[in-house]
N, C-alpha and C positions, 0 to 999 in steps of 0.2 A: 603565528601565535596571536593572542587577542590584544596585544598592546605592550609597549615597552614599560619599564619601571617608571620612567618619567611621566608617561601617560597615566599610569595608575595613581601617581602621587597628585597629579594636577587635575584629574578628571574622575575621581572615585565617585561611584554612584551609591548613595546610601540606601539601605533597605527601608521599607515602610516601617513606621513604628508598630508596636505590637497592637494591632487593632483587628477586630473580627470583620472579615469581608462579607458581611451579611446585608450590604446595601445594594444588592443587585436589583435591577428594575424588574417589576412583576411581569410575568409572561402573560400573553393572551391565552384565553381558554383554548386548549387543544386536546386532541385525543378524545373528542366527543364521539359517541356512537354514530357511525356513518354507514351509508349503504356500501355494500361490497364494491370494491373498485373505486372508492372515492379518491384515493391517492395513488392507486396503482391498478393496472389492468390484470385482474385475475390473481392467481396464486403462483407460488413457486412450482416450476415444472421439474419432475423427477424422472430420469430415464436411466436404464441400465443397458450396457452393451457387453455381450460375452465375447471372449477372445476368438472363439469359433462357434458357429451356430450348432455344430454337431460334435459329439464325442462318441467314438466307437463303443458299442455295448460292452465289449470285453476289455476295454481300456480304462485306466484310472490315471489321475494326475494329482500331484501335490502342489502344483504351481499354476493352476488354471486361473487366468486373469479375468476379472469382471470390472468394467469401468462404471462408476456411479457418477452421473452428470446431473447437476442441479443448476437451474437458471431462475434468477429472480424475475418477478413480473416487471413489465415496463411501466413508465409513468403514464398517467392518463393522457388521452389525446388533447384535452384542454390544456394540460400542463405543457405538452410539447409545443403548443401554439404560441406560448408567451410566458411572461413572468407571473401572471395571475394563476399560479400553480398550487393546487391543494396539496402541498407537500409537507413533510414533517419538519418543524422548525429546528434550528441548530443553536446550541451554545458553543461558541468558539473562543478559545484563548490562544492568542498568538504570542509566542515568547521570542523576542527579537534581540539579537546580539548588537549592541551599540558600543563595543570596545574600540580602542584606538585604531585598530587595523581596519575598521569599517568606515573611516573618514573618506570624504570625497565621493567619487563615483559610486562606490558600493552602497553607501547610505542613500544616495539619491535614487539609485535603482530600487532599493528596498522600499523606500517611501512611495515610489511610483507603483510598485507591486501591491503594496498595502492599500493604496487608494483604489486600485482595481478591485481588490477583495471587498472592501467596504462598499463600493458602488454596486456590487453584485449580490450582496446580502439583502434579504427581504425584511419588511417591518416587523415580522415575528421572530426573526433570528436575533440573537444577542451576541455581542462581541466584547471581550476585554483584552486590552493590550498590555502586555508585560514586557519591560525592557530590562536588559542586564548588561553589566560590564564587570566592575569589581564587586558590585553588589547587585541587587535587583529591586525593581520598583513597579508597582501596579500603576500604569499610566492612566488607564481608564477603568472604571468599574464595569461590571457586566451589564451592558445597556442595550436596549432594543435599537435596531437599525432603522428607525423612522428617519424622516428628513433631518430632524433635530439631532438625533443620535448619530447619524452619519456625519453631520457637520462637526460635531464635537470630536468624533473619532479621527476625522481627517486633520483637524486642528492639532490634536494631540500627537498624531504621527508626524506631522510637519515640524513639530517642536523638538523632535528627538535630536540629540547631539551626541556625537561619538567621542569616546575617550575612556581610558582605563583598561583594566585587565579583562579576563574572561571567566565568569563564574556561572557555568551552565547549571550546576546543581542548585544554586540559589534561585536562578530563574525558574527552574522546574518546581522548586518548593513553593514559590509564590503562585505559580499557576495551579498547583494542587490546592492551595488555600482558597483561591478564587472559586474552584469547583466544589471543594468539600464544605465550604462555609456559606454557600449561597442558600437563600431561603426558598427559591423557586427553581424549577428545572424544566428545560425543554427536553423533548424525548431523546434527541441526539446530542451528544457532547463529544468534543474533540479538541486536541491541542496541536498546534503547528509550531515547531521549534526550528529556528534558523541560526546557524553559527558559522563563522569563518575561521575559528581558532580552536585551541585546546583549553580545557578547564585547568586553570592554574591555581585554583583555590581548594580543590577537593583532593584528598589523598587517594589516588587511584594507581594500582599497579598496571603499568603499560608494557605488555609483551608483544605488541603488534597483533597477535592472535588473541581473540576473546577468551580462548581456552585457559590462558594463564593470567587473565586480568580480572578485575572486579569492577567493571564499568557500571554494573547495576547499582553501585554506591551512588551514582548520579541520579538515580530514579527514586522519587519519594514513594514510600510504601503503598500509598493509596492508588498509585498507578499500576502496581504490579498485580497481575492476574493470579489469584490464588484460590484454591478450593472451588474452582468452577465459577467464581464470581466474575462478572464482566466489568471492565473499567474503561475509562475514556482512552482511546488510542492516542499515542503521540507520533505524529508524522514528522520526521526529521529531514532537514535540508542542509547538506554540507555545501557551503558556499566557497568557491575557489579551491585552490590546491593545498592550502595550509590547515584545513580543518582536521579534526580527529575523526576519521571515517569509521574506525572500529568502535569508538564510543557512540557515535550517532547511530550506527547499525544496531548495537546492543540496546540502546534506549528504545528504538522503534520495535525491535523484536520482542522485548520484554513486555511491551504494552499493546501489542497487536497492530502497530502502525507500520508504515513503510519508510524506507530510507531512500532519499533522492540525492544525486550528485549533480550539483550545478557547477559544471566546469567552466562553461561560458557564462560569465556574470550577466550578460545582456538578456538571458532567457529566464531570469528569476521570476518574472511575472507569469510567464507561460507555465512554469513549474507549479507555482501557487494556484494558478487557474485550474489546471488539470485536477489537482487535489481537491479544491473547493467544489468543482463540478461533481465529484463523487460524493462529498459530504452533504451536499444539498439535494441528494437524490437517494438517501437511505430509505428503503422500503421494507427491509427485513432485519429483525434484531434477534439475537440469542438463538440463531438457527442451530439445530442439532440433527445429525443423521444417525439413524439407528438401523443396523443391519441384522437380520435374523435368518439363520439357515432354515430352510423349509424341509428338505429331504433329511432324514435322520442320519444319513451317512456323510453329509456335506459339513465341512468345518472351515471356518475362517482362519487362515494361517497368519496373515499379516495385512496391514493397511499402509499404503504409501500416501501420506497426507501432508507432506511438507511441514510447515510450522504449525499446522492445526493439530491440536491435541487429539490423539486417537487412542482407543483402548480395545483390546480383544479379550473377551472373557476367557477364563481358564479352560473351559470346556470347548471353546471355539465355536459355540453355537450363536454367539452374539458379538457385535462390535459397534462402537460408536465413534463419531467424529464431531468435535465441537467447532462449528463454523463461525458463529457470531453474526456480525452485520454484513448485509449485502446491499450494494447499490442497485438501482433500477437496471435491469437487463444484465446484471453481472452474473458470471458463471463460475462454478467450481467443479473440478474433476478430481476424483480420487480412485486409485487403483486398489482393488481387493485381490488378494491371492488366496485361492480356495483349494482344499483337498476335495476332489470329486471321486467317488468310488465307482467300481464297476456296476453295471446295471443288471437287473434280473432279466431273464429272457422275455418276460411279459411286459417290461417297461418300454414304452415308446419314447418317453422323454424323462428328464430329471429336472424338477423344479429346484433351483439352487438356493436363491435367497430372496427375501422380501426387504424392501428399502422404504423407510418412512422418514420424511423430513418434517420436524416440528419447529415452530418459530413463533415470534410475536410480530404481529403487523405493526409497523412503526407508526402508522398514522392513527390507528384506532386503539392500539394497545391490546387488541384481542389475540387470543391464542389460536393458532392454525396448525393443522396436521395434514400432510399430503402423503399419500401412499402411491409409489410408482408401480408399474407393472412388474411382476416377478421376473427375475432372470431365469431363463429356461434354456436348456439344450436338448436337442433331439438325440436319440440313441440308436442309430442304424447299425447294421452289421459292419459296414465299412464307411469310415468318415474321411478317407484320404483325399477326397475332392473338396472338402470343406475349406472355404476361403477365410483367411484371417481378417478380423475386423479392422478397418482403417482407423476408426476412432480409438480403439484400444492401442493400436500400434503407435499412433501419433502421441498419445499420452505416455506410453512407455519410453519413447524416444526423448520426450521432454524431461521426464523424471531422471533418466540416465544422464542426460546432458547436465541437469542441475547438480547431480551428484559429482560429476567430473569437474564442474566449475568450482565446487567447494574443495575438491581434492587438489586441483591446480592452485587454488588460492593458498591452501595449507602448505604446499610445496614452496611457493614463492615466499611465504612468511619465513621459511627456514633457509632462504637463500638459494634453493634449488630451482633456479629459473629455467634451466634447460629441461628439467623434468616437468615443470609446469607447462612449458611450451609443448612438449611431447604429448602430455595428457590431453591438452586442448586440440592439438593437431589430429590425434587419433580419433577423438570424439567428433571433430568437424567432418572427418572423412566418413565416419559411420552415419552421421546425421544426413550428409549429402546423399549417401547411397540409399537411405530409407525413404526419401520423399520423391514424388514425381511432380515437381512444380508446386507442391503444397506451400501456401503462403507462410504458414507457421514454421514449417521445416526450413524454408529458404531464409526466413528471418533469424531462426536459431543458428543456422550455419554462419550467417553474417556476424552474429553476436560472438560466436566462438572465435571467429577470425579476428575480430576487434580485440577480444581479450588476449588472444595469443600475442598480438603486437605489444600490448600493454604490460605483459609479464616477462618480456624477453630479457630485461636487465633490471638490476636493482634500481637504477636511476629512473627508468620508466615506471617501474612498479610503485615506487614510493612517490613519484610525481603525480600519477593519476590512476595507475593500475589497481591499487588497493581499493580506492573509492569506487571505481567503475565496476569492479567485480562484486563488491559488497552490495552495490545498488542492484546488480543483476541477480544476486542471490536473494535479495529482499523481494524483488518482483516475482521470481519463480516460486519462492516459498509461500508467499501470500496469494499467488495467482491474481495480483492486482497491479495495475499500471502505476509506475512511478516515473521519475524524470532523470534522464541522462542523455548525453549526445555522443554519437559516433564521431570519430575524427575525420569527417568528410563534410563537405559544404555544398549547399544547393546553388542554383544559378544566381541567387542574390547575395551570395557570400555568407548566408546564415548557417549555423551549425545544423546538420541534418539530424532529425529525431531518430531515436533508436526504434525501428519498426517492431522489433520483437517485444519491447515493453508496451508499445502502443497496441499490440495485439490483445492485451488485457484491458484496454481502455473501453469504457462503456460509451454509448451515444451521448450521455450527459457530460462526461468528461471531455470527449472530443468537441462537443458543442462549445463548452466553456473555453477550451484551448483555442478554438477558432475565434471566439469573441475577444480573447486576449490579444491575438495577433492582429485582429482588426483595430483594436484600441491602440496598439503600439504603432501601427501605420498612421492612424489619425494623429497620435502624439508627435510623431516625427514630422508629419506635414505641417502641423501647427507650429512646431519649433522652427522649421525652415522658413515658414511664412513670417514669423516674428523676427528672425535674423535678417530676412530680406528687407522688411520694413525698416529695421534699424539702420540699414545702409541706404535707405531711400529708393530701393528697387520696387517699381510698380508691380502689383500682383494681378 
């Protein structure tokens, strides 16, 4: 929990007086017309893969799979070379739990992680720090991360003191005001929420499973995506084993963010780093995929799109997927299931669907539309020798595994731990049989094995299994890297990263993660040197 009654009485955090948060620092001019590729190399790449390259002329199918694969452009070579990167500036609000249970090492690690975030923001990025315990407080206004802005932000973070209860809803309401009432806007906005406890001030029905709960009561209306409008995502971080994982998962899902489980408190900086690496590399916004059947007899039956909103028109002739933001080099895969009719004797092939990805270039604000090559199958007399697409099969395996993870989690919530283990065990076996050393398949099998251990009993599930599984569901549903660690350790005694979630990580996310680990090593060396000097040991 976020703190004892004694803590709440002695360290209550009062909310800001009712003032308008319109004192944000003015942004630098951005989104000026720029040459193509000024912030990214090229455009989104759109590809399709058919389940089989051929369908026999006299055959038909109601479940023919087509994989739609989109990949965002890379950052410019100049950007990859250093920090002078012509990237899209970020407005970031960090909402930090400073309740009584954050005292000591937890708060020290949080401050260290925040110093790393501040150090890696650029002069055009803006940061506002919000803290919450029994109430919430805007610690810093939305200010540019110039040298002066960074110094102010570090000083503000260093001044944070833990005490009181846990009022997540008030922290998010304050963050919403920071973004809603600002006078100026950077092109990219996001919120990072960290908590180690459960909201003790908001009336929320808690049934373990989100299905019977109303955790969305914690989310201010302006963050909820409605009517096709895009809002700032809230990326949530559950810190330690006492946080409300179900609440943090719902907050992230409702706003298009990811949920990360920081089981090992020492890796909080790495978790923040990976997230920030993505936010600082947004190249695509408001992406939308439109699928249109070309052949008159082809129909779209269904779309498997995870948490991305999809719609199939009544006549089956069109379908859409709302994708939203993409980081540089980030990929999304969606499975279409089509009805494919028999072919006429004169037909040598059938053109199935056309796929168009439209989006806004994050750097210039310009609208872009990219059309991929049509999905086509040839129609021979006999197609028995046609080979199944490895790309389609890999995505089918991933989608089925994600569905079974959700089913196992539902069983565990109802106390059916043996059933949950069986679901995961069966899926692990099927996944292992489907891959021939494929890295994604191997990682997926390892993830299922880890989950199987964590749902094996009520004690294990409530201790870490729920949070671990929800983090896995978040990563797969968004096809975006988040943070969690497997219960194994490397040669240095550090928690091993979950490679299946790292498989979604972009080059920018991995680079920031490596930078964080390097900074942590330097910090430890500096601390050991200071300790040695205090004992008079020569260095």
